[in-house]
C-alpha positions in Angstrom: 0.0 0.0 0.0 1.5 3.4 -1.1 0.8 6.2 1.4 3.4 8.7 0.3 1.8 12.1 -0.3 -1.7 10.6 0.4 -4.2 12.6 2.4 -5.1 10.4 5.3 -7.7 11.3 8.0 -7.5 9.4 11.3 -10.8 9.3 13.3 -10.5 8.6 17.0 -7.4 9.5 19.0 -6.9 6.6 21.5 -4.1 4.1 21.2 -5.3 2.8 17.9 -5.7 6.2 16.4 -2.2 7.2 17.5 -0.7 4.1 16.1 -2.5 4.6 12.7 -1.4 8.2 12.5 2.2 7.5 13.3 2.3 4.7 10.8 0.8 7.0 8.1 3.2 9.8 8.9 6.1 7.3 8.8 5.0 6.3 5.3 5.1 9.9 4.1 1.3 10.6 4.2 -0.3 14.0 4.9 -2.2 13.3 8.1 -5.1 14.9 9.8 -6.7 13.5 12.9 -10.1 14.2 14.6 -11.8 13.3 17.8 -15.1 14.4 19.5 -13.1 14.8 22.7 -11.4 18.2 23.3 -8.3 16.5 24.8 -8.1 12.9 23.6 -5.2 10.8 24.9 -3.1 10.8 21.8 -3.6 14.3 20.6 -0.4 15.9 21.9 1.9 13.1 20.6 0.3 12.9 17.2 0.3 16.6 16.8 4.0 16.8 17.7 4.7 14.2 15.1 3.2 16.4 12.4 -0.5 15.6 12.2 -3.0 18.5 11.9 -5.7 18.1 14.6 -9.4 18.8 14.8 -10.6 18.2 18.4 -13.8 18.6 20.2 -15.9 17.7 17.2 -15.6 16.6 13.6 -15.0 19.1 10.8 -16.7 18.1 7.6 -13.9 19.8 5.6 -11.4 17.1 6.9 -13.5 14.3 5.6 -14.0 16.1 2.2 -10.2 16.5 2.0 -9.3 12.9 2.8 -8.4 10.3 0.3 -8.1 7.6 3.0 -10.2 7.6 6.2 -8.9 5.3 9.0 -11.3 4.6 11.8 -10.4 3.6 15.4 -12.3 0.6 16.7 -14.7 2.6 18.8 -15.8 4.9 15.9 -19.1 4.0 14.2 -18.5 3.5 10.5 -22.0 4.7 9.8 -21.3 8.3 10.9 -22.7 10.9 8.4 -19.2 12.4 7.9 -17.8 9.0 7.1 -20.5 8.2 4.7 -20.0 11.5 3.0 -16.3 10.9 2.6 -17.1 7.5 1.1 -19.5 9.0 -1.4 -16.7 11.5 -2.4 -14.4 8.6 -3.3 -12.4 8.2 -0.1 -11.4 4.7 1.0 -12.7 4.0 4.4 -10.9 1.3 6.5 -10.3 0.5 10.1 -7.0 0.7 12.0 -6.7 -3.1 12.0 -6.9 -3.2 8.3 -4.3 -0.4 7.9 -1.9 -2.2 10.2 -2.4 -5.6 8.5 -1.5 -4.1 5.1 1.9 -3.2 6.5 2.6 -6.3 8.5 5.6 -8.3 7.2 4.4 -11.7 8.5 1.2 -13.9 8.3 -1.4 -13.4 11.0 -3.6 -15.5 13.3 -6.8 -13.6 14.1 -9.1 -14.5 16.9 -12.7 -13.3 17.4 -15.8 -14.4 19.3 -18.1 -12.8 21.9 -16.2 -14.3 24.8 -12.7 -15.8 25.4 -10.9 -14.1 22.6 -8.3 -12.3 24.8 -7.5 -15.6 26.6 -7.1 -17.5 23.3 -5.1 -14.8 21.6 -2.7 -14.7 24.5 -2.4 -18.5 24.6 -1.7 -18.7 20.9 0.9 -16.0 21.1 2.7 -17.8 24.0 2.4 -21.3 22.3 4.1 -19.9 19.1 6.8 -18.1 21.1 7.4 -21.2 23.2 7.8 -23.1 19.9 10.6 -20.7 18.9 8.6 -18.4 16.5 9.2 -14.7 16.7 5.7 -13.7 17.6 3.8 -10.3 17.9 0.6 -10.2 19.9 -2.0 -7.4 20.0 -4.9 -6.0 17.9 -7.9 -5.4 20.1 -5.9 -6.8 22.9 -3.0 -4.4 23.9 -0.8 -3.2 21.1 -2.6 -1.9 18.0 -1.9 -3.7 14.7 -0.5 -0.5 13.2 2.1 -0.3 16.0 2.9 -4.1 15.5 3.4 -3.4 11.8 6.4 -1.2 12.6 7.9 -4.1 14.7 7.2 -6.9 12.2 10.4 -7.0 10.2 11.8 -10.6 10.8 8.6 -11.7 12.7 7.2 -15.2 11.9 3.6 -14.6 13.1 1.3 -11.9 14.4 -1.5 -13.0 16.7 -4.3 -10.5 16.8 -7.6 -10.2 18.7 -10.3 -8.9 16.5 -13.6 -7.3 17.7 -16.8 -7.0 15.6 -16.2 -3.2 15.3 -12.9 -4.1 13.7 -14.4 -6.6 11.2 -17.0 -4.0 10.2 -14.1 -2.0 8.6 -12.3 -4.8 7.0 -11.6 -4.8 3.2 -8.7 -6.9 2.0 -7.6 -8.4 5.4 -6.7 -12.1 5.2 -5.9 -14.2 8.3 -3.8 -17.3 7.5 -5.5 -18.8 10.5 -8.8 -17.5 11.8 -10.5 -18.5 15.0 -14.2 -17.9 15.9 -14.9 -19.0 19.4 -18.6 -18.3 19.9 -21.3 -15.7 19.0 -23.7 -14.6 21.7 -25.8 -11.5 21.8 -23.6 -8.5 22.4 -23.3 -4.8 21.3 -26.9 -4.7 20.4 -26.8 -1.0 21.1 -24.6 -0.8 18.0 -26.1 -3.4 15.7 -29.7 -3.6 14.6 -30.1 -7.2 15.6 -28.2 -10.4 16.5 -28.0 -11.5 12.9 -26.1 -8.3 12.0 -23.7 -8.8 14.8 -23.1 -12.5 13.9 -22.6 -11.5 10.2 -20.0 -9.0 11.4 -18.0 -11.6 13.2 -18.0 -13.9 10.1 -16.5 -11.1 7.9 -13.3 -12.2 9.4 -13.2 -15.2 7.1 -14.3 -13.8 3.8 -10.8 -13.1 2.3 -9.3 -16.4 3.4 -8.1 -18.8 0.7 -8.5 -22.5 0.3 -5.2 -23.2 1.9 -5.9 -21.2 5.0 -7.4 -22.6 8.1 -10.6 -21.5 10.0 -10.9 -22.9 13.5 -14.7 -23.0 14.3 -16.6 -24.0 17.5 -19.0 -26.8 16.5 -20.7 -26.5 19.9 -21.8 -22.9 19.2 -25.1 -23.0 17.2 -24.5 -19.7 15.4 -20.9 -20.4 14.5 -21.7 -23.9 13.2 -24.8 -22.7 11.3 -22.5 -20.3 9.3 -19.6 -22.7 8.7 -20.2 -23.0 5.0 -19.4 -19.3 4.7 -15.8 -20.2 5.3 -13.7 -20.4 2.1 -10.8 -21.9 4.1 -10.3 -25.4 5.4 -12.5 -25.7 8.5 -11.0 -27.3 11.7 -13.9 -27.9 14.0 -13.7 -28.3 17.8 -16.1 -29.1 20.6 -16.6 -30.7 23.9 -17.5 -34.0 22.3 -16.0 -35.6 19.2 -14.8 -36.8 17.0 -14.1 -33.7 14.8 -11.9 -34.4 11.9 -10.1 -32.3 11.0 -10.2 -30.6 14.4 -10.3 -31.6 18.0 -12.4 -32.4 21.1 -12.3 -33.0 24.8 -11.8 -36.5 26.2 -11.2 -37.7 29.7 -10.2 -34.2 30.9 -7.7 -33.8 28.1 -7.5 -32.5 24.5 -7.5 -34.7 21.4 -6.3 -32.9 18.2 -6.6 -34.5 14.7 -5.7 -31.8 12.2 -5.2 -34.4 9.5 -4.8 -38.0 8.7 -2.0 -39.6 10.8 -1.5 -36.3 12.7 -3.4 -37.1 15.9 -2.0 -36.0 19.3 -3.2 -35.7 22.9 -2.6 -32.9 25.3 -3.2 -32.9 29.1 -5.1 -30.1 31.0 -4.5 -31.7 34.4 -2.0 -28.9 35.4 -3.9 -26.0 33.8 -4.7 -23.0 36.1 -7.8 -22.1 34.0 -11.1 -23.0 35.7 -14.2 -24.4 34.0 -15.2 -26.4 30.9 -15.3 -23.3 28.7 -11.6 -22.7 29.4 -10.9 -26.3 28.3 -12.5 -25.3 25.0 -10.3 -22.1 24.9 -7.2 -24.3 25.3 -8.4 -26.5 22.6 -9.0 -23.7 20.1 -5.7 -22.1 20.9 -3.9 -25.5 20.5 -5.4 -26.1 17.2 -4.5 -22.6 16.0 -0.9 -23.1 17.2 -0.7 -26.4 15.4 -2.0 -24.8 12.2 1.0 -22.4 12.5 3.5 -25.2 13.0 4.0 -25.2 16.7 5.4 -28.4 18.4 3.1 -30.4 20.8 5.6 -30.1 23.6 5.7 -26.3 23.3 1.9 -26.2 23.4 1.8 -28.5 26.4 4.2 -26.3 28.3 2.0 -23.2 27.9 -1.1 -25.2 28.9 0.6 -26.2 32.1 2.0 -22.8 33.0 -0.5 -20.1 31.8 -1.8 -18.3 34.8 -4.8 -16.7 33.1 -5.6 -13.1 32.4 -6.5 -10.3 34.8 -10.2 -9.7 35.2 -11.2 -12.9 33.5 -12.5 -15.1 36.3 -9.4 -14.5 38.3 -9.3 -15.5 42.0 -8.8 -12.5 44.2 -8.7 -13.9 47.7 -10.7 -15.7 50.4 -12.2 -14.1 53.6 -14.0 -16.0 56.2 -14.5 -19.0 54.0 -15.9 -16.8 51.1 -13.9 -16.8 47.9 -13.9 -13.6 45.7 -13.5 -13.8 41.8 -12.9 -10.9 39.4 -14.5 -11.4 36.0 -14.9 -7.7 35.2 -14.1 -8.6 31.6 -17.5 -10.4 31.5 -19.4 -7.5 29.8 -22.3 -9.5 28.2 -24.8 -12.1 29.2 -22.9 -15.0 27.5 -19.8 -14.3 29.6 -21.9 -14.3 32.8 -23.3 -17.7 31.8 -19.8 -19.0 31.1 -18.5 -17.7 34.4 -21.4 -19.2 36.4 -20.9 -22.5 34.7 -17.2 -22.6 35.7 -17.9 -22.0 39.4 -17.7 -24.9 41.7 -19.2 -23.0 44.6 -22.7 -21.5 45.2 -22.5 -17.9 44.1 -23.4 -14.5 45.2 -23.3 -12.7 41.9 -22.6 -9.0 41.2 -24.4 -7.8 38.0 -24.5 -4.2 36.6 -22.9 -1.3 34.8 -24.0 0.3 31.6 -26.5 -1.8 29.8 -25.6 -3.3 26.4 -29.3 -4.4 25.8 -28.5 -7.9 27.1 -31.3 -10.3 27.9 -30.6 -11.1 31.6 -33.9 -13.0 31.9 -32.3 -15.6 29.7 -30.0 -16.4 32.5 -32.9 -17.4 34.8 -32.6 -21.1 34.8 -28.8 -20.9 35.4 -29.2 -18.3 38.1 -31.7 -20.6 39.9 -29.1 -23.4 39.9 -25.9 -21.6 40.5 -26.6 -18.2 42.4 -28.2 -18.0 45.8 -28.5 -14.2 45.5 -27.7 -11.4 43.1 -26.8 -7.8 43.8 -27.5 -5.5 41.0 -25.6 -2.1 40.7 -25.0 0.8 38.4 -27.1 2.3 35.6 -28.4 -1.1 34.6 -29.1 -2.3 38.2 -32.9 -1.6 38.3 -33.5 -3.1 34.8 -31.4 -6.3 35.6 -33.3 -6.7 38.9 -36.7 -6.6 37.1 -35.5 -9.2 34.5 -34.2 -11.7 37.1 -36.5 -11.3 40.1 -38.7 -14.2 39.1 -35.7 -16.6 39.2 -33.4 -15.6 42.1 -33.4 -13.4 45.1 -31.9 -10.0 44.1 -31.6 -6.4 45.2 -30.5 -3.1 43.8 -27.7 -0.9 45.1 -26.2 2.3 43.6 -22.6 1.3 42.8 -19.9 -1.4 42.9 -18.7 -0.4 46.4 -22.2 -0.9 47.8 -22.5 -4.2 45.9 -19.3 -5.6 47.4 -20.3 -4.4 50.9 -23.7 -6.1 50.6 -22.3 -9.3 49.1 -19.6 -9.5 51.9 -22.3 -9.1 54.5 -24.6 -11.7 53.0 -22.2 -14.4 51.7 -21.9 -17.6 53.6 -18.8 -19.6 54.2 -18.2 -22.0 51.3 -19.7 -19.6 48.8 -18.1 -17.3 46.2 -18.7 -13.6 45.5 -18.4 -13.3 41.7 -18.1 -10.0 39.9 -19.3 -10.9 36.4 -21.2 -7.8 35.6 -22.7 -8.6 32.1 -22.5 -4.9 31.3 -20.0 -2.2 30.0 -18.3 -0.3 32.7 -18.6 3.3 31.3 -21.3 4.4 33.7 -18.6 4.7 36.4 -15.1 3.7 35.0 -12.8 4.2 32.1 -13.0 0.5 31.2 -13.5 -3.0 32.6 -9.9 -3.1 33.9 -10.4 -0.1 36.2 -13.6 -1.6 37.4 -11.9 -4.9 38.1 -9.1 -3.1 39.9 -11.6 -1.3 42.1 -13.3 -4.6 42.9 -9.9 -6.0 44.0 -9.2 -2.9 46.1 -12.5 -3.2 47.8 -11.9 -6.9 48.6 -8.4 -6.1 49.9 -9.7 -3.2 52.0 -12.2 -5.5 53.7 -9.5 -8.0 54.6 -7.3 -5.3 56.0 -10.1 -3.9 58.0 
């Protein structure tokens, strides 16, 4: 892709926008950047690097000027200004697409409603353990445009991909694509579930017949759409056999990517709780095998991987009550997975900013796994109304109040689980800050 002298407009000045702007400037482009915020995080650095900034709102003249518009993941590609630029002949892509076009190595890309950060990290570690020079990022951590600048001599890039990023794909082609699951999410952005699912499957459309698509056979929506994959499909699920693909058997993983290529891996030493994490390990192992990783390297990562922060992470135990941080669980499907993984009766904390999730659909699982639910934040009253027929619940204003009530009411042998099922932006910058606050609240109680 030739950017020298090209007029490039970057929309959204977080980490992804900064990476896109610096990449374009480094390629000799004329760069303008815009954000609705008056002082977005990346503005000062990008401006100092030579970009012209429009802050505190979008200037239509910038969009009319642009030959290429690069959108950060959080920017809606349906904005009127973006549509106008497209009608004027500008190419509109996302930051992930821009970064991929400058990557000097093939890519593994992982999407799904839940589990994609864990699987992305696992694949990256498995490939690194196998001796490959590996870059990891995308929607998780380092933006693709920043990785592109580091990719000389790399063997693989492993990228987490969100549906917002697949919305702005054009030529992007993962050599190995992984779709873990598709559950209702972001319905405040998409008109319906079918549109959200279709966005996820856009990840596969540019694959070739010699590429690999690792698809979950246990997920009805993923499996229903499997024929949309132009690549070779490796299926995986809790029960097999899946050939080519893999399945769970006697607590371990069975992988059969091709005739005569069967192998077995143990999960006995894994630190990841729950059956859904066994499926995450299986998906990651299949992707790593597709990239050429050795079985012994994959096994070493399975045995040693501690899990990711804010993803069903054990925080501590007080008075016989265990506390778990699953702040990354920002949709109903993630809550269901977390509940299914718990081996104790649960006091569940639900709430935050509503993403139009159907919490009533959790009813049967709540009846089985949760003794009591504390609903907090903007969505607290709505969640309470949806689940009141299934489980005892109450509403409190915020997370601090929820932790205090849960601590007072939990019984020895139970677990207090923060798996909020909602976005965090009613009170926090993101799920990580919410999870950190939860951990602080638990720690403060133990010190007190």
